[in-house]
N, C-alpha and C positions, 0 to 999 in steps of 0.2 A: 504494500500500500504506500502511496506517495502522499505526504502531507503538504498541502499548498496553502500558504498564507495563514497558517494555523498558529494559535497561541495556546500556552498552558498545556504542555504535552505530558504532564506528570500523571502517572496512573493513580487511581484512587481505589481503595477497597470498599466495595458496596455490595449490598444484597441484590439479588436479581429483581427484587421488588422495585428498586431504583431504576431498573432498566425497563420497567413496564411489564414484567413477567411474574406470575405467581409461582410458588414452589412449596412442595410439602416440607422440605428441609430448610428452606431459606438459605441456600449456600452463599458464601461470601466469594465474590469474584472481583477481578481487577478491571475497572472501567477507566477509559481515557475520555477526556472531554476536549473538543477543539472548536474554535470559532473560525468560520470561513466568511470572507467578504462576499458581497453580492457578485454573482456571475463567476465565482471561483469553483473550479472542478474539485469534487470530493474524491471521486475515483473515476477511472476511464473504462470504456468498453474493452473487454478482453484482459483487463488487469486481474491479478489473482484475487479471488473472493475470500480473503483471509479474515475479514472483519464483518460484523453485523452492526448496524447503526440505528440510532433512535434520535429523532428531532426533539431537541430540548426547547429551542426557540427558533423562530423563523420558518422557512419553507424550502423544499428541495424539489427539483424536477429531474426525472429520469428520461433519457431520450436516446435515439439513434439518429445518426446522419445517414441519409439514403444516398445511393450512388450518384443521383442527379443533384446532390447538394441540399435537398430539402431536409428539414428536421421533423421527426415524428416523436412527439412526447408520449411516453407510455403511461406515466403516472405522476401525480403530485403527492409529495409526502409532507404532511403538516404536523403541527406540534403534537408530540406523543407517538407518532407513527414510527414503526420499526421497518427498516428497508435494508436492501443489500443482501438478503438471505437468498442464496442461489441453490439450484439443484446440482449444478456442476462446480467445477473448480475456478471458473472465471466469471466475471461480471458480464452480463449480456447487454447492459445499457451503460451509458455515462450518467453520472449523478452530479448535479451542479446546484449550488446555492442560488435561489431566486433573489433573496434579500440577504442581508447579514444574518448568518445562521449559526447556531451552536448545536453541535451533535455530540451524543455519547456514543462510544463504540466499545465493543467487546470482541475478543478473538472468537472466531467461529468455532475453533477447536475446543475452546473452553466451554462453550455452550453445549457442544456435542458430548463432551465428557460428563458434564453435569446431567445431561438428559439420559445417559446410560443408567444412572442410578436414581433418577427422580422422575417418576411417571408423569407428574404434573408439568414439568418442564418439557418432557417429550411431547405431551399433548399441546402445550403452547406452541412448540415449533411446528407440529403438524397442522394446527389451526391456522398459523400464519402462512404456511405453504398453501393450504387450501384456499385461504382468503386471496392470496396473490393470484392463484389460478382462476378463481371466480372473477376477480377484477379483469384479468386478461380476456376471459371469455365475454364478459359484458362489454369490454372496450371493443373487441372484435365485432360484436353485434352492432354496436353503435356506429362504427366506421363503415360497416358493410350494408346495413339495412335501413338506417334512419335518414330522414331528410335533414336539411340544415336546421330547420326550426326544431325538430325533435332532438337533434344533437345538443343544441344550446339549452333547450329546456331540461334535458337529462343532466347536463353539466351543472346548471344552476341548482337543481334539486339535490345533486350529490354534494355540492358545496354548502348548501343550506343545512344539510345534516351534519357537516363536519366543521363548519366555521361560524355559524350565526351566533352572535352574542348581543343581547339586548335588542333583538330584532334587526340588526344590521349585519350584512354579509360583507366583511372586509377582505377583498381578494388580494393576495400577495402577488399573483401572477398578472402579466399584461395581457392585452387582447391578442397579441401575437402568440403568446404562450397558449392561450385558449384555442386559437385557430390551429396551432400545430398539434394540440391534443385531440381536437375534434376532426382533423383532416379537412379543414375548411380554409378559405382565404381570410385574411384580416378584414377585407371589405365585407365579406359575407357575415362574419361574426358581428361587426359593427352594425350592419343593416338589420340583422335579426334582433339585436339588443334594442335598437331604436324602435323597431316594430313592437316589441314587447312593452316598451315604455309608452308608445302610442295607445296600446290596448289597455293600459292601466294595470298591467301585471306587475310592474316594478317601477321603482324610481331610483335616481342616482343622488349621491351626496358627494360633494367635492368636485374640483375641476377635472381630475383624472378619471372620474366615474368608476373607480375601483370599489367604492363603498355602495352596496346595493341594498335596497329595502324591498322585500317581496310584499306586494300589496294584495295579490290574489294568488295564493299558492295552489288553490283548487284548480283555477284555470290553467296555471302553469303545468300542473300534473296532467291535466286533460290533453295538453299539447304534446306531451311525450307519449305518443300512442303505443309505443312498444314497452312502456314501463311495467 
């Protein structure tokens, strides 16, 4: 693993609970904590998958660069999310900080050793793997079968579940990020968001329009016909 623009590399002894995992035995493990500046790479595609990560503060995007130069974002990792857990020995995507982001990380080998003697940790790892697979399947359906309106509606509903506080959805990602996640153009995403605003489904706060208030969640849900 390559550390880029990271500070405070000293390992700390913590329980797995601090990493967002439950455990029958509550084993003590060594966690590192790093802070990455906005747009800094955390790990690259095909680098060894020696660590598993958790977002403590900020947000991360996982993406691939396609042969024609386009970028396909596979997932957004938000506060509390665990990412970087691979089936193989290498990372399949590049992970990059969207904003200034602090992550915790633990050696994958340490987790696997703990899981051998702790059934709850083993279940945690299986649940995370299944969740990643479910997300990949849902994302494939979104890209392959949904209209642009349905894709944006599905994205907003997903973010509403994961981000909303006090009725406001504060998106850390840009519209370009959203477009690359949904397989759409920037112009299409902007046009759909404007249409949803005209329909009274949502409103914007601030000049950059990254803070969104859902005014009619029921109508938004009805627009995601494949939900």
